[in-house]
VORO-77997 format. One line per field, with one value per residue (C-alpha): residue number from 1; residue in three letters; y, x, z. Coordinates in steps of 0.2 Angstrom, whole numbers. Each point is the difference from the previous one (the first is absolute). Last residue first. Example, Ala and Ser with C-alpha at 12.3 -4.5 7.8 and 13.67 -1.06 7.14 Angstrom:
% VORO-77997
resi 2  1
resn SER  ALA
yy -5  -17
xx 68  -6
zz 36  3
//
This chain:
% VORO-77997
resi 345  344  343  342  341  340  339  338  337  336  335  334  333  332  331  330  329  328  327  326  325  324  323  322  321  320  319  318  317  316  315  314  313  312  311  310  309  308  307  306  305  304  303  302  301  300  299  298  297  296  295  294  293  292  291  290  289  288  287  286  285  284  283  282  281  280  279  278  277  276  275  274  273  272  271  270  269  268  267  266  265  264  263  262  261  260  259  258  257  256  255  254  253  252  251  250  249  248  247  246  245  244  243  242  241  240  239  238  237  236  235  234  233  232  231  230  229  228  227  226  225  224  223  222  221  220  219  218  217  216  215  214  213  212  211  210  209  208  207  206  205  204  203  202  201  200  199  198  197  196  195  194  193  192  191  190  189  188  187  186  185  184  183  182  181  180  179  178  177  176  175  174  173  172  171  170  169  168  167  166  165  164  163  162  161  160  159  158  157  156  155  154  153  152  151  150  149  148  147  146  145  144  143  142  141  140  139  138  137  136  135  134  133  132  131  130  129  128  127  126  125  124  123  122  121  120  119  118  117  116  115  114  113  112  111  110  109  108  107  106  105  104  103  102  101  100  99  98  97  96  95  94  93  92  91  90  89  88  87  86  85  84  83  82  81  80  79  78  77  76  75  74  73  72  71  70  69  68  67  66  65  64  63  62  61  60  59  58  57  56  55  54  53  52  51  50  49  48  47  46  45  44  43  42  41  40  39  38  37  36  35  34  33  32  31  30  29  28  27  26  25  24  23  22  21  20  19  18  17  16  15  14  13  12  11  10  9  8  7  6  5  4  3  2  1
resn UNK  UNK  UNK  UNK  UNK  UNK  UNK  UNK  UNK  UNK  UNK  UNK  UNK  UNK  UNK  UNK  UNK  UNK  UNK  UNK  UNK  UNK  UNK  UNK  UNK  UNK  UNK  UNK  UNK  UNK  UNK  UNK  UNK  UNK  UNK  UNK  UNK  UNK  UNK  UNK  UNK  UNK  UNK  UNK  UNK  UNK  UNK  UNK  UNK  UNK  UNK  UNK  UNK  UNK  UNK  UNK  UNK  UNK  UNK  UNK  UNK  UNK  UNK  UNK  UNK  UNK  UNK  UNK  UNK  UNK  UNK  UNK  UNK  UNK  UNK  UNK  UNK  UNK  UNK  UNK  UNK  UNK  UNK  UNK  UNK  UNK  UNK  UNK  UNK  UNK  UNK  UNK  UNK  UNK  UNK  UNK  UNK  UNK  UNK  UNK  UNK  UNK  UNK  UNK  UNK  UNK  UNK  UNK  UNK  UNK  UNK  UNK  UNK  UNK  UNK  UNK  UNK  UNK  UNK  UNK  UNK  UNK  UNK  UNK  UNK  UNK  UNK  UNK  UNK  UNK  UNK  UNK  UNK  UNK  UNK  UNK  UNK  UNK  UNK  UNK  UNK  UNK  UNK  UNK  UNK  UNK  UNK  UNK  UNK  UNK  UNK  UNK  UNK  UNK  UNK  UNK  UNK  UNK  UNK  UNK  UNK  UNK  UNK  UNK  UNK  UNK  UNK  UNK  UNK  UNK  UNK  UNK  UNK  UNK  UNK  UNK  UNK  UNK  UNK  UNK  UNK  UNK  UNK  UNK  UNK  UNK  UNK  UNK  UNK  UNK  UNK  UNK  UNK  UNK  UNK  UNK  UNK  UNK  UNK  UNK  UNK  UNK  UNK  UNK  UNK  UNK  UNK  UNK  UNK  UNK  UNK  UNK  UNK  UNK  UNK  UNK  UNK  UNK  UNK  UNK  UNK  UNK  UNK  UNK  UNK  UNK  UNK  UNK  UNK  UNK  UNK  UNK  UNK  UNK  UNK  UNK  UNK  UNK  UNK  UNK  UNK  UNK  UNK  UNK  UNK  UNK  UNK  UNK  UNK  UNK  UNK  UNK  UNK  UNK  UNK  UNK  UNK  UNK  UNK  UNK  UNK  UNK  UNK  UNK  UNK  UNK  UNK  UNK  UNK  UNK  UNK  UNK  UNK  UNK  UNK  UNK  UNK  UNK  UNK  UNK  UNK  UNK  UNK  UNK  UNK  UNK  UNK  UNK  UNK  UNK  UNK  UNK  UNK  UNK  UNK  UNK  UNK  UNK  UNK  UNK  UNK  UNK  UNK  UNK  UNK  UNK  UNK  UNK  UNK  UNK  UNK  UNK  UNK  UNK  UNK  UNK  UNK  UNK  UNK  UNK  UNK  UNK  UNK  UNK  UNK  UNK  UNK  UNK  UNK  UNK  UNK  UNK  UNK  UNK  UNK  UNK  UNK  UNK  UNK  UNK  UNK  UNK  UNK  UNK  UNK
yy 801  11  -10  -6  -8  -10  -1  -14  -6  -10  -13  14  16  12  3  13  8  5  11  3  18  0  11  -13  -1  -3  -11  -6  -9  -10  -12  -19  -12  -16  11  8  16  12  12  11  17  13  19  5  19  11  14  4  -14  -12  -17  -18  -12  -16  -14  -4  4  15  1  0  5  -10  -11  -4  -2  11  -6  -1  16  4  18  6  18  7  16  -2  -4  -13  1  -15  -3  -17  -7  11  -4  5  12  10  6  16  13  16  15  -1  11  -10  12  -11  2  -13  -14  -13  -17  -9  -16  7  -16  3  18  -1  17  11  14  14  5  6  -16  -11  -8  -17  -7  -16  -8  15  -13  11  18  18  14  1  -9  -19  -2  -4  15  12  12  1  13  3  -14  -1  -15  6  3  10  -9  -1  -12  -5  -7  -16  -1  -18  -7  -17  -16  -8  16  12  12  -4  15  13  3  8  15  5  16  -3  14  -12  -6  -16  -14  -12  -13  -9  7  -11  13  13  11  14  13  -8  -12  -16  -18  -7  -14  10  19  9  4  -9  7  -5  -19  -7  -12  3  12  10  -4  10  -7  5  -7  -7  -16  -8  -2  -18  6  14  -3  11  1  13  -1  13  -4  13  0  18  3  -9  -18  -2  -14  -1  -17  -12  -8  -3  9  2  -18  0  16  -5  -9  6  -9  -11  -7  5  1  19  0  -1  9  -7  6  -13  -7  -15  1  -5  2  11  1  -4  -6  -13  -1  15  11  9  16  -1  11  -1  8  8  19  0  10  2  -17  -7  -5  -14  -2  -12  -15  -13  -13  -6  -16  -1  -15  -3  18  10  2  9  -5  12  -8  12  6  9  18  11  -2  12  11  -6  -5  15  -2  14  13  9  16  9  16  7  16  6  17  5  -13  3  -15  -7  -14  -10  -13  -10  -10  4  11  13  5  15  5  17  10  -11  10  0  12
xx 576  3  8  -9  11  -7  6  -8  -11  -15  -2  -7  -3  14  4  13  1  15  -5  12  -1  18  5  -7  -18  -6  -14  -9  -17  0  -14  -1  10  -11  -16  4  -9  15  -4  14  -8  8  -3  -10  -2  6  5  18  0  2  -8  2  -13  6  -13  -16  -16  -11  -19  -5  14  -2  -14  1  19  15  13  18  0  18  3  14  1  12  7  16  11  -12  -16  -5  -17  -4  -15  -11  -19  -2  10  -15  -4  11  -4  9  10  -3  12  12  15  9  -14  -13  -7  -12  0  -17  -9  -5  8  16  4  16  7  8  11  4  18  0  10  -14  0  -7  -7  -10  -12  -10  -13  -16  5  -7  7  -15  -15  1  4  14  11  10  15  16  14  18  7  19  7  17  -6  -15  -17  -17  -13  -15  -15  -10  4  -5  -17  2  -9  15  2  -13  8  19  8  14  5  17  8  18  8  18  2  -3  -16  -3  -12  -8  -13  -13  3  -10  -3  14  9  12  -14  -15  -11  5  5  15  11  15  -4  0  14  17  15  16  0  14  -6  13  -11  -2  -15  -15  -13  -19  -8  -17  10  11  0  -7  -15  -6  -5  2  19  6  16  12  16  13  6  3  -15  -11  -5  -18  -9  -16  -7  11  -9  10  16  18  6  8  2  13  4  11  5  -15  0  -14  11  1  6  -12  -1  -8  -9  -9  15  -5  1  -18  -11  -13  6  -17  -8  12  19  4  -14  8  8  8  12  3  15  -8  2  18  3  -18  -2  -18  -12  -11  -8  -13  9  -9  13  14  9  18  10  5  6  -11  0  -16  -5  -11  -9  -8  -19  -5  -5  -9  -17  -12  -11  -18  0  -8  -15  -13  13  13  9  13  8  15  7  17  9  -5  -12  -17  -11  -13  -11  -11  -13  -9  -16  -8  -13  14  11  13  12  9  13  7  14  18  9
zz -554  15  15  16  14  14  19  9  14  -7  14  12  -10  -1  -19  -2  -17  -11  -15  -14  -6  -5  14  12  7  17  8  15  3  -16  -3  0  -11  1  1  -17  0  -1  -14  -6  -4  -11  -4  16  -2  14  -11  5  14  -15  -2  6  8  8  3  9  -9  2  -3  19  12  17  -4  -18  1  2  12  -7  -11  -3  -7  -11  -4  -14  6  -11  15  6  11  10  9  10  7  -10  -3  -18  -11  -5  17  1  14  -3  8  19  10  11  0  -12  -13  -1  -12  6  -8  1  5  17  8  -9  2  -11  5  -14  6  -12  -1  -18  -6  7  17  6  16  4  11  7  7  2  -2  2  -10  -11  9  2  19  12  3  -10  2  10  2  3  12  1  -8  -5  -18  6  3  -8  6  -11  8  3  19  3  6  8  -4  -8  -11  -3  -12  -3  8  -2  -18  4  -8  3  -5  -7  -13  -14  8  10  0  13  0  11  18  12  14  0  13  0  1  9  -9  9  -2  11  -5  -5  3  -17  -12  -1  -9  -7  2  -10  -14  -14  -9  16  10  5  12  2  15  6  4  13  19  -2  -9  -11  -18  -16  -1  -12  -11  -8  -9  -4  -18  -1  -11  13  1  7  8  11  7  10  14  16  -3  6  2  -18  -9  -13  -17  -14  -16  -3  -18  -12  -15  0  18  15  16  15  15  11  9  10  19  2  16  -10  -18  -7  -16  -5  -4  10  -5  -15  -5  -17  -9  -19  -10  -16  1  2  16  3  7  -5  14  4  18  6  -7  10  5  -12  5  7  5  -18  -2  -11  -19  -4  -18  -10  -14  -11  1  -15  -2  -13  9  -7  10  2  18  7  -11  1  -1  12  -2  10  -8  9  -7  1  -1  18  6  -6  3  -12  6  -12  2  -13  -3  17  -8  -5  14  1  14  -2  8  14  8  0  11
//
């Protein structure tokens, strides 16, 4: 369907990838300094108004409600870094002032991870840890918190159809097809699946692709999923320090390294791509600084970079952007758990 047409390299100074995709052309470029893009954003105070007996845990999921393009959803780890043994509701919906208006999902997960709100307002979560008869699952809720669908076998890890092993993220297409980033690399001493699973809207298995590795179509911590307006699937292949682009049948289109080491990938209605890099350093991804890189899927160029190098704040592991281009980022490090807002100057 879509094939890699050309890959150019000149003495390591620049790399270009051109992909013919119908009427569109993707062009990915990286230069000597991957941190050189300007920062047109400033951090603005964002106050979460939670009940007095409620504190924010690691906000591993941040999503924008499609009904108005600005209402914020958060998926967090029950006031800490785990929901194991907790009955706290980890899914919350906030109004424009940051006040919690909806809360659900308590007692269903061990380790919240993937998060997605679809066009109908349904809320999708993944649980990346299996214990106590829970976990290794994908759960779909109505906007009010009613369970509509559960995928996987709770508490059981596997690679057979209908099973997952540490699912990291989930996303759906307009026709209802479901994609799951199934795996988290070598996690707690265990080699997870490191693959993409495609299912129909009712959860019927369709296909899977990928395995642990670094070649095209292989993965090492497929941490995040996003989809552009043409239906191309973007996988934040974190420990390989790249984004991989596929068609919906799993055909490899491109490898992008110019956005850093991606913990979270988000694409808005204008095909602007936002990537949170929470791990780059001299050891894991030399030359890249941690922060948020912003560009366009139409040409793959990084147009803006929000550096996050203040140790007191930490780095963002999750993000989303509203219809005005404001970026909401989840900071998950112990002692630094927060949702922060970045607005254009």
